[in-house]
C-alpha positions in Angstrom: 25.4 79.2 -56.0 23.1 76.3 -54.5 20.8 77.1 -51.6 20.9 74.6 -48.6 18.5 74.1 -45.9 19.4 74.3 -42.3 18.8 70.6 -41.8 20.2 69.4 -45.0 22.3 66.6 -44.7 23.0 65.2 -48.2 24.6 68.6 -49.7 28.2 68.6 -50.8 28.8 72.1 -49.0 29.6 72.4 -45.2 26.8 75.1 -44.4 27.5 77.5 -41.7 24.5 76.4 -39.7 26.3 72.7 -39.8 29.5 74.0 -38.6 27.8 76.2 -35.7 25.7 73.4 -34.7 28.8 70.9 -34.7 31.1 73.6 -33.0 28.4 73.8 -30.1 28.1 69.8 -29.6 31.5 69.3 -30.0 32.9 71.9 -27.7 34.7 74.0 -30.4 35.0 77.7 -31.4 34.4 80.7 -29.0 31.5 80.7 -26.6 29.9 84.0 -26.5 27.0 85.3 -24.1 25.6 88.7 -23.2 25.4 88.8 -19.5 22.1 89.6 -17.3 21.3 92.1 -15.0 22.0 89.5 -12.2 25.7 89.4 -12.9 26.1 93.4 -12.7 26.5 95.2 -9.5 23.6 97.4 -8.4 24.7 101.1 -8.3 24.0 101.3 -4.4 26.0 98.3 -3.4 29.6 97.9 -2.1 32.4 97.4 -4.5 33.7 94.9 -2.2 31.0 93.0 -0.9 28.6 93.3 -3.8 25.9 94.0 -1.2 23.7 96.9 -0.2 25.8 99.5 1.9 24.7 100.2 5.5 27.1 103.1 5.8 27.9 104.3 2.2 31.1 106.2 1.5 32.7 107.1 -1.8 36.1 107.9 -3.0 36.9 110.7 -5.0 36.8 108.8 -8.2 33.3 107.8 -7.6 33.5 104.4 -6.4 30.9 103.3 -3.7 32.0 101.2 -0.8 30.7 100.2 2.8 32.4 102.0 5.2 33.0 99.1 7.2 34.5 97.0 4.4 36.7 99.6 3.0 38.1 100.5 6.5 38.7 96.7 7.1 40.6 96.5 3.8 42.6 99.6 4.9 43.6 97.7 8.0 44.4 94.5 6.4 46.8 96.3 3.9 48.2 98.0 6.7 49.1 94.9 8.5 50.5 93.6 5.4 52.7 96.2 4.8 54.0 95.8 8.5 54.7 92.2 7.7 56.7 93.1 4.5 58.6 95.9 6.5 59.8 93.2 9.2 60.6 90.9 6.3 62.4 93.5 4.5 64.2 94.4 7.7 65.4 90.9 8.1 66.8 90.5 4.6 68.5 93.6 5.0 70.2 92.6 8.1 71.2 89.4 6.5 72.7 91.1 3.5 74.7 93.6 5.7 76.2 90.5 7.4 76.9 88.8 4.3 78.5 92.0 3.1 80.6 92.2 6.4 81.8 88.7 6.1 82.8 89.0 2.5 85.0 92.1 3.5 86.4 90.3 6.4 87.5 87.2 4.1 88.9 89.5 1.5 91.0 91.1 4.3 92.2 87.7 5.3 93.1 86.7 1.9 95.2 89.8 1.8 96.8 89.0 5.2 97.6 85.4 3.8 98.9 86.7 0.6 101.3 89.4 2.0 102.5 86.6 4.7 103.1 84.1 1.6 105.0 86.8 -0.3 107.2 87.3 2.6 108.1 83.9 3.2 111.5 82.3 2.3 112.0 80.8 -1.6 113.1 77.3 0.2 109.9 77.2 2.3 108.0 77.4 -1.0 109.8 74.9 -3.0 109.5 72.2 -0.1 105.7 73.0 0.5 103.3 69.9 1.1 102.0 68.8 -2.3 98.1 68.0 -2.6 97.1 64.6 -1.6 96.4 61.9 -4.4 94.2 59.2 -4.0 95.7 55.9 -3.9 93.1 53.7 -5.4 92.2 55.7 -8.4 95.1 57.9 -8.7 93.6 61.2 -9.3 94.1 64.4 -7.3 91.3 65.2 -4.6 92.7 68.6 -3.8 91.3 72.1 -4.6 91.4 71.9 -8.2 89.2 68.6 -8.2 85.8 68.7 -10.1 84.5 65.8 -7.6 81.4 67.1 -5.9 82.3 64.9 -2.9 86.0 66.6 -2.4 86.9 69.4 -0.5 84.7 68.7 2.7 81.4 67.9 0.6 81.3 64.2 1.4 78.4 64.7 3.7 76.8 67.4 1.8 73.7 66.3 -0.3 75.0 66.6 -4.3 71.5 66.8 -5.5 72.0 69.7 -7.9 68.6 69.7 -9.3 67.2 70.9 -5.7 66.5 74.6 -5.8 68.6 75.5 -2.9 71.5 73.5 -4.2 71.6 75.5 -7.7 74.8 77.7 -8.5 72.8 80.7 -9.0 70.7 79.9 -5.6 71.2 82.7 -3.3 69.0 84.9 -0.7 66.0 86.9 -1.6 66.8 90.3 -2.8 65.6 92.8 0.2 63.2 95.1 -1.7 61.4 97.8 0.4 57.6 97.5 0.6 55.3 100.3 -0.8 53.4 102.1 2.0 50.9 103.2 -0.1 47.4 101.9 -0.1 45.5 101.8 -3.3 41.8 101.9 -4.2 41.0 97.9 -5.1 38.9 99.1 -8.1 40.6 102.3 -9.5 44.0 101.1 -8.2 44.6 104.9 -7.2 46.0 106.1 -3.6 43.3 105.7 -1.0 43.5 107.5 2.2 40.9 107.7 5.0 40.3 111.3 4.9 39.2 111.2 1.2 36.3 108.9 1.9 33.1 111.0 1.4 30.0 110.0 3.1 26.7 110.0 1.4 23.3 109.7 1.9 20.2 108.1 -0.3 16.9 109.4 -0.3 14.4 107.0 0.4 11.7 106.4 -2.2 8.4 107.0 -0.7 6.0 104.4 -2.2 3.8 103.7 0.9 4.9 99.9 0.6 5.6 98.8 4.0 4.8 95.1 3.5 8.3 94.7 2.0 11.9 95.2 3.5 14.3 97.7 1.6 16.5 94.9 0.2 13.8 93.1 -1.5 12.4 96.4 -3.3 13.8 96.7 -6.7 13.3 100.7 -6.7 14.6 101.9 -3.4 16.1 105.4 -3.8 15.1 108.5 -5.7 16.8 111.9 -6.5 15.9 114.6 -3.6 15.4 117.4 -6.1 13.6 115.5 -9.1 12.2 112.7 -7.2 13.0 110.5 -10.2 13.8 106.9 -9.2 17.4 106.0 -9.2 18.6 102.7 -10.7 21.8 101.2 -12.8 20.3 102.8 -16.1 20.1 106.4 -14.5 23.5 108.1 -14.4 24.2 109.5 -10.7 26.3 112.3 -9.3 27.2 113.0 -5.6 27.1 116.6 -4.4 30.2 116.7 -1.9 29.2 119.1 0.7 26.1 117.4 1.8 26.6 113.7 0.3 23.2 114.0 -1.5 23.0 111.5 -4.4 21.1 113.3 -7.5 20.8 112.5 -11.0 23.2 113.6 -13.8 20.4 115.0 -15.6 19.5 117.4 -12.7 23.1 118.4 -12.5 23.4 119.3 -16.3 20.1 121.0 -16.4 19.6 122.7 -13.0 22.9 122.8 -10.7 25.6 123.6 -13.4 23.6 126.6 -14.3 24.3 128.7 -11.0 26.4 126.2 -9.4 24.4 126.4 -6.2 23.1 123.5 -4.3 19.4 122.9 -4.7 18.8 122.0 -1.4 21.0 124.2 0.8 21.8 127.3 -1.5 25.6 126.5 -0.9 27.9 127.8 -3.6 29.5 124.8 -5.3 32.6 124.2 -7.6 33.4 121.5 -10.0 35.3 119.3 -7.9 31.9 118.9 -5.6 30.2 117.0 -8.3 31.5 113.6 -8.1 30.0 111.1 -10.9 28.8 107.8 -9.3 30.5 104.7 -11.0 27.9 102.0 -11.9 27.8 98.5 -12.4 31.1 96.4 -12.3 31.7 92.9 -10.8 34.2 90.0 -11.6 32.4 89.6 -14.9 31.7 93.0 -16.1 33.8 96.1 -15.4 31.2 98.7 -16.8 27.6 98.8 -17.9 28.9 99.3 -21.4 30.8 95.9 -21.7 28.3 93.1 -20.8 29.5 90.3 -23.0 31.6 87.2 -21.7 33.7 85.3 -24.2 35.3 81.9 -23.8 37.8 81.0 -26.5 37.8 77.2 -27.3 39.8 74.8 -29.6 38.8 75.8 -33.3 37.0 73.4 -35.7 39.1 72.5 -38.5 37.6 71.7 -41.8 
């Protein structure tokens, strides 16, 4: 097969390079790009505010939050539940009133049916017939298909309005869920499950820059390794210390003893700290963004 150069414009074959270049210029094809570290949340930042935590707390699943932000989130959800509960009670009362009215109407129909059945036959034969229009000559009684009959003259006959549709009705009363879910893991979240943690400051002797301006801010209190997004970390529940996962595997899990307080530990006392995660990337393992555009047909 004949080879074609990148900038060959006289060839009879539409090369891959030409197709890729035309797709980029014309806005066709899938646009794929690997996200940089600026698009990934730092390990010590709140999962809600995406800012460094002042009072860090962690959930049972290892998601880090600022205490003020997560408490505000819980209060907001509780207020939303109270609002939905009041709306549910209002709709429930409306449904109960509607059911009571329907029962009363059915009971009234039964009474009228009984009274009509007990009337003499002569009264039924000479009963008044439904009125007939003099101009058009058709009946405008109960069986009329006109939307202006039966007292609907002043009613807007706009059937395309949602409230005028035949299937339009009241909203169904659904009791709201009082459970508060974690905004990241979507699991049940309680205030008592939040665990206060503490990061060990890195002693580098540089006092000219603030803590936020530093790229390396914290270290493991046991091994003194610098903590970052590329270093898996874990929280020791009894004291809230953040240590590296390497320290957990090589030192702590041998005897299951806290290396700083000599306290006996259990498996549930070691909580892996979740890293990364923003609106663009959920984990550090998936850092590619794809935008699907129209295909370029040849």
